[in-house]
N, C-alpha and C positions, 0 to 999 in steps of 0.2 A: 543442398549444396552440390557442386559438381567437383569431381576429382580432377587433379591436374592433367589427366589424360584427355579430358574433354568429355568423358562419358558422364551422363547424369547419375547422381547417387541419391541417397535418402536425405532427409532433413539433417541440418548440421548437428553433429554430436562430437564428443571428445575424440572419437576415432578419425574424424575428418582432418585433424590438424596434428602435426608432429608436436611432441611435448619436449620441454627442456630436460637435460640430464638431471637426475636427482643429486642434491648436494646439501650442505648444511642449512641452506635457507632457500625456499622457493620464491622469496620476495626480493625485488630489486629496488634500488632507491635512486630517483632523480636522473634516469638515463633515457627518458622517452619524451618526445614531442609529437603530439597527434593533432592533425587538422581534420575537422569534420566538414565535408562538402554536402550540403543539405539541399535536396531538390524541392523547390517551391513552384514548379511549373504547373500549368493548368490541369494536366492529366493526373496529378497527384491528388487534387481536390482538398478542401479544408479538412476532411476526415483523415485522409492520408497524411496531410501535413502534421496533424496532431500526433499521429502514430510515429512519424519521422522524428519529431522532437522527443517523444518517449524513448525511442530506440537510442537516440544520441545520448540522452541523459543516463540511460542504463549502461551504455558503453563506457561513458566517462566514469561512472561510479565503479565499474569493474576494473577498468584500467587504473584508476586511482588506488583501488584496493591492492592490486597486484604490485604497484610501484611504491607502496607505503606512503602515498601522498606526494611522491616526488615527481610525478608527471606534470607536464604543462600542455594546455589545450587551446586550440584556436578554432574558429568556425567561419565558413563561407556559405552564404545563401545564394542560390542561383535559380534563375529562370532563363530568359533570353540573354541576360548578362549575369555576371557574378559580382558579388560585393563581399568584402571582408567585413564581417560583423564583429569579430573579436580577434585581436592578435593573441599570441600565446599568453595564457594566464592560468590561474589555479581553478580547480573544480568548482568551488563555490561561486566564483565570479562568473564563470561561463554558464553555470546553471541558471543564474539570475538573468543573464542576457538571453538565453534560449527561451525562458519563460515569457519573455516580452517580445519575441520575434514574430512578426506578422507574416501571414501567408500572402503571397503576391500574385501567383498564377503567371501564365505566359509560356514561352518556349522553353527548350531544354538545351543549355549550353555547357556541355561537359568539359570542353577544352578550356574555357575561361575559368570554370570552377577549379579544375586541377591546377592551372597556372597560379591562380590566386592563393590556393592552399599552399602550394610550394613556396610562394613569396613569404608566407608567414613562418615557414620552417627554415629556409635557407638563411644563414647568417645568425642563427639563434645560439650557436655554440659559443661558449666563453673561452677565451684564450687560456691555455694552461690546464683546462679541465678535459676529461674524456669526451669524445664526440658522442652526442646523444642520438639514439635511434630515432629516425623520422618516419612517420606513418601518415598516409592520407586515407581516410575512410570515406568512400563515396557512397552515399545513401541516396538511391534513385529508384525510379519506377519504370525505366525503359530506355529507348534509344535517343541519341541527340537529334535535335531538329534545327540547329543553328550551324551554318557553314563557317568557314574560316574568315569570311568578310563580316561576320556578325549578323547575317541576314537569316531570319527565321523562315524555314521551309520544311514542312512536315514530310515532304517527299524527297528530301535531299539524299537519303539512303546512304550508299557506300561512301559518297563524297564526305559527308559529315563524320561517319564512323572512322574512315581512314585518317582524317585530320586529327581526331581525338587520339587515335592509336599512336600517331607520330608524336604528339605532345606527351602522352603517357610514357612512351619509350625513352624520350629525353629525360623525363623526371626520374624514371627508374634507374637510368644510367648514373645519376648522381648519388644513388644509394637510398633514396626515399622509397618506401614500400607503399604500394597501392592495394587497398582491400575494398572490393565492391560489395555492397549489400543491397538486395532488392527489398522494397517495401510492398511488393505485390506478391500474392501467394504462388502464382504459377506463370513465371515469365516464359515467353516464347523461345524456341530454340535459337533463333537469330539473336535475341537479346542475350541469352546465356553465352553463346559463342563470342559475341562482341565483348562482353564483360570478362570472359576468360582471357582474352587478349590484353585487356587493360591490367588485369591482376598480375601481381609480381610473381606468383607461383602457379597461376592457372586456376586457382580455386575461387569460387564465387559463393557468397552466402545467400541462399534463397530459402523461402518458406520459413524464415526466422520468426519465432514468436517470443514474447516477453518471458515465457517460461524457459526456453532453450537458450536464449541469448547469453545469460551470464556464464554458463558452462562453455559455450562456444568462444566467448571473448577471453576467458581465462586460458583456454588452450591456445588460442591465437597469440596471445601475449607471450605465453611460454615458448612459442615457436620463434619469436623474434627478439626476445630479451634473454640474456644469460648473465647471471650475477658475477660470474668468475672469469669470463673471457671477454675479449674485445671483439666487436663486430668486424669481420674482415672487410678490407676495402674492395670496392667493386670497380673493375677496370672499365674504362669508357666504352669499350666495345661489348661489354657483357650486359645482359638483361638479368637482374637479380631473380633468383628462384629459391625455393625452399632449401636447396642444397648449399646456398651461399651463406646461410645463417648458422650460428652455433646451435648445436643440439645437445 
């Protein structure tokens, strides 16, 4: 992972993420909506795609454990375009959908993926009930290769990245949190810097393994969910950071 300062650090561990304050219960109920943006581009490869699905299912299991089964989950699959494969639903239903989701290959369209995920999260709150925490977990293997016109171009460089950053900034200003996860072991510094900019608190999960992921997710959820307090509102001019959330 990388620390919020932008300096590389060791693999994700409990020390990488703030934890919630101790209280009568460390579990929360029914106050989190999570969308998984799943990279199915050509560079991921079929093997990487299977790993992505494994990651997503383990993330869902840990999130569902921490929320006492109260979380709801959606998913977007993306290559050169993005498609909503599931609106918000329960863990069991999304697990079945992910098990049958086919690898497609192609380009990498992060901005469409983030927008589609946000579409599944916005408007999901029920009148008269507390606002649910919204999280987008972007699981990918590298930089975007699709520009704002939807044209795939592996050399579009900063044009593609800057457009995605603009989209991410708009999403974060609504209070939705973005958490990037790399499914490759050693992303390049350019990739890390780009993902740090997308991330709500500058942190990026890299070198994640199936062994370390549960602990990482538990601490991540502890950072953004608090059973006893209400998440503060985010002003339109603010970009959410770890200091904006209850601890």
